[in-house]
C-alpha positions in Angstrom: 8.0 21.3 -4.3 4.8 19.9 -5.8 1.6 21.8 -6.0 -1.6 20.3 -4.5 -2.8 19.6 -8.0 0.5 17.8 -8.9 0.2 15.7 -5.8 -3.4 14.8 -6.6 -2.5 14.0 -10.2 0.4 11.8 -9.1 -1.9 9.9 -6.7 -4.5 9.4 -9.4 -1.8 8.1 -11.8 -0.6 5.7 -9.1 -4.1 4.3 -8.6 -4.6 4.1 -12.3 -1.4 2.0 -12.6 -2.8 -0.4 -10.1 -6.1 -0.6 -11.9 -4.4 -1.0 -15.3 -1.7 -3.5 -14.5 -2.7 -5.5 -11.4 -5.3 -8.3 -11.6 -7.8 -9.4 -9.0 -7.7 -10.2 -6.2 -4.4 -8.5 -5.7 -5.7 -5.3 -7.3 -8.4 -5.0 -4.6 -6.0 -5.8 -1.8 -3.6 -3.1 -3.0 -6.4 -0.5 -3.4 -7.6 -1.4 0.1 -4.1 -1.1 1.6 -3.2 2.2 -0.1 -6.7 3.6 0.6 -6.1 2.9 4.3 -2.9 5.0 4.3 -3.9 7.5 1.7 -3.1 10.6 3.8 0.4 9.2 4.6 0.9 8.2 1.0 -0.1 11.5 -0.5 2.3 13.6 1.4 5.3 11.4 2.3 8.6 12.4 0.8 10.8 9.7 -0.7 13.5 10.6 1.7 13.9 12.8 4.7 17.4 13.9 3.6 17.5 17.1 1.5 20.3 15.8 -0.6 18.5 12.6 -1.6 15.9 12.2 -4.3 12.3 13.5 -4.0 12.8 14.8 -0.4 9.7 16.9 -0.6 6.0 16.6 0.2 4.5 14.2 -2.2 7.9 12.9 -3.3 7.2 9.3 -2.5 4.4 8.9 -5.0 6.3 11.0 -7.6 9.3 8.7 -7.2 7.3 5.5 -7.3 5.5 6.6 -10.5 8.8 7.3 -12.1 10.2 3.9 -11.1 7.1 2.2 -12.7 7.6 4.2 -15.8 11.3 3.4 -16.1 10.7 -0.3 -15.3 8.2 -0.5 -18.1 10.5 1.4 -20.5 13.5 -0.8 -19.7 11.3 -3.9 -20.1 10.3 -2.8 -23.6 13.9 -2.1 -24.5 15.1 -5.5 -23.2 12.3 -7.2 -25.1 13.1 -5.3 -28.3 16.7 -6.4 -28.0 15.8 -10.0 -27.2 17.2 -9.8 -23.7 14.0 -10.0 -21.6 13.8 -13.1 -19.5 10.5 -14.9 -19.2 10.9 -15.3 -15.5 8.4 -12.5 -14.6 5.2 -11.0 -15.9 4.5 -7.4 -16.6 2.1 -7.5 -13.6 5.0 -8.7 -11.4 7.3 -6.1 -12.7 4.8 -3.3 -12.0 3.8 -4.7 -8.6 7.5 -4.7 -7.6 8.0 -1.2 -8.8 4.9 0.1 -7.0 6.0 -1.4 -3.7 9.8 -1.2 -3.8 9.9 1.5 -1.1 6.8 0.6 0.8 8.8 0.1 4.0 9.8 3.8 4.0 6.2 4.7 4.9 6.8 2.9 8.2 4.2 1.5 10.6 1.3 3.6 11.8 2.5 7.1 12.7 6.2 6.1 12.6 7.7 6.8 9.2 10.9 5.2 8.1 11.9 7.5 5.3 
């Protein structure tokens, strides 16, 4: 379980990632989207199954933040080893990591996680 402070911190880190890595106008569009579903986003688990990852309140954002962190670390490792392709930008990598589970949040009041 995450405390209210941890959930708030994770959300702030999520928003900071958007502000730091995503350029306009995409940045503003993401901030508008996520601002419109902030209540859902803050408290959603990454999974509804107890045996799956981050199946607790606030687990979705916690999971997404970890995916972003891992993606950036792997990108650095691949670059240092000369294996990084030039077919994507860092912004595209972060955008994909941020939104990879977006469908789990569902539509309106119908979650899909």
